[in-house]
N, C-alpha and C positions, 0 to 999 in steps of 0.2 A: 315620663321619666321612670326608668326601671329601678335604679338604686336610690331609694328615698331615705336611706338611713341617715340620721343626723339632721333632717330637715326641720323636725320639731324643735330640736335643740338650737338650731341656727336662728330660729325666730326670737331667741333671747336677745340677740344683737339688735333686732328690730325693736324689741321692747325698750332697750336702753336708749336708742336714738329717738324713738317716738315719744318716750317719756320726757326727754330733755326738750325737744322742739315743741311738744304739746304744752308743757308747762310754761315755756318762754312765750309762746304765742298767746296763751290764755292770760298771762300776766300783762302782756303788752295791750291786749284787747281791753282788759279791765282798766288799765291806766288811761288808755285813749278815751274810753267811754266816760270815765270820771272827769278827765280834763275838758272834754267837749261839753259835758253837762254843767260843769262849774262855770265855763265861759258863757254858756247860753242862759244860765240862771241869774244873770244880772238884772236888777230891778230897774229897768228903763222902759220907756214907752217908745214904740216905733209906730207912728201914726196913732191909731186908737187902740192898739194892742199892746198889752204889757208882756214883755219878752219872758219874764220869770213865770207868769201864770201859764202862758202858752207852752213853755218848755216843761213845766211840772206836770201838765196833763198829757203830754205826748211823749217826747223823748225821755223825760225824767222818769216816767213810770217804767219804761223799758230798761233804763239804766239801773234803777234801783232793783228791779227784778234780776237782772243779769249779775250785778255786783254782789247781791245777796246770795246768789246760788252758784257763783263761779267756782268756789272751792268744791262744792258738791259735784258739779259737772266734771271738774278735773279728776276727782277721786273715782267717780263712776267710770270714766273713760280708762283710767290707768288700771283699776282693778278688773275692769272688763277685759282688757288686753291680757292680764295675767291669767284670768279664768279661761279665756279662749285658748291660750297656749297650753294650759294644763289639759283642757278637754281635747285639744288636737292630739296631744301625746297619748291620751287614752284611746281615742277612737281610731286614730290613723297610725297607731304603732305598727311597725312592720314585723314580719316573722324572721328577722335577722338573727343570726347566732348571738348568744349572750356575750360574746367577746366584744361586741360593739358597745357594751356598757362602758368599757375603758375609754373608747373614743368619745363618748358623751361626757364622761368626767373630764377628759382633756379639754373638750370644747367649753365646758363651764368654767374651768380654770382660765382658759384663754379669754373668755368674755368678761371675766371678773376685772381684768385690767382696763378695758374701755369704760366699764361701769364706774370704777373709781375715778377715772379721768373725767367722765361726764359729770359726776356729782361734785367734784372739786371745781370744775368749770362753772357749774350752776351756782355754787357758793360764791365764786368770784364775781359772777354776773350780778347776783343779788346785792352784794356789798359794793359794787362799782359806783353806784350813785344813790344819793338819799331819796331821789324822786321815786325810784323803783323799789327801794328797800321797804317802804311802808306798804306798798301793794303786795309784795311777795310774802312779807312776814305777818301782816295783819289780815289781809283779805284772803290770800291763798295759802294759809298756814299748813293745812293738811296735804295739799298738793306739793308744796315745797318740801315738807317732811318726807314724802314719798320719794321725791327725786334725790334728796340728800342721803337717804338710806337705800339708794338704788343698788349698791353692791350686795348687801345682805338680802334684799328682796329678790334680785335677779338670781342669786345662788339658790334661794329657797324654791323659787318657781322652777328653776332648772332641774333641781334634784327631784322635785315632785313630778315634773314632766318626764324625766328620764325613768323614774321608777314606774310610772303609769304607762309609759310606752312599751314596757316589757310585760306588763300585767294585763293590758287591754284586750278586748275581744278581737280575735283574729279571724280572717276569712277561712283559714285552713283548720280552725278549731270546730267547724260545723260537722257534726256526725249525724247522718240521717235527718237532715234539715233541722237539727237541734243544735243550739249553741252550747259549747262546752267551755265553761269559765273555770280556769285554773284546774282543769282536768276533771271536773265534776259535772 
């Protein structure tokens, strides 16, 4: 691809969609694990095996580990995507004229609209049923906060990416096999 201008800014749309679907998937996985674990944790005997004891030592341990760390997993994935977009802007910034700065600002303004829509849809999804509301507000509180504040996070990541894409190390800045950063 010859004209790569704007590709790092376009990844903001990917951030918006991946945040939404990732948070929903993580919440549904936590809800499913909790539901299956509570059904299997009934204190009944099947043959000579107590179902509660067998579940607590096998599937229950996995469930408690996953549910206890689900919010951390979600935040690490979401913050990792943000850092990856910012680093891509720095390392893969093109040597385009500075007038493309205006195009990047326009793209960030355009991507703000789907970010607001996605965060409001996520809020509606959380409040749609009391079954999922406890999972998203109590267990995945930080991940939910990230998705609910997605417009401001997306704007911040976009501005940082845009600035760093014009400040990054360029291939044409090499003089005598030395890298010139900001003209020095």
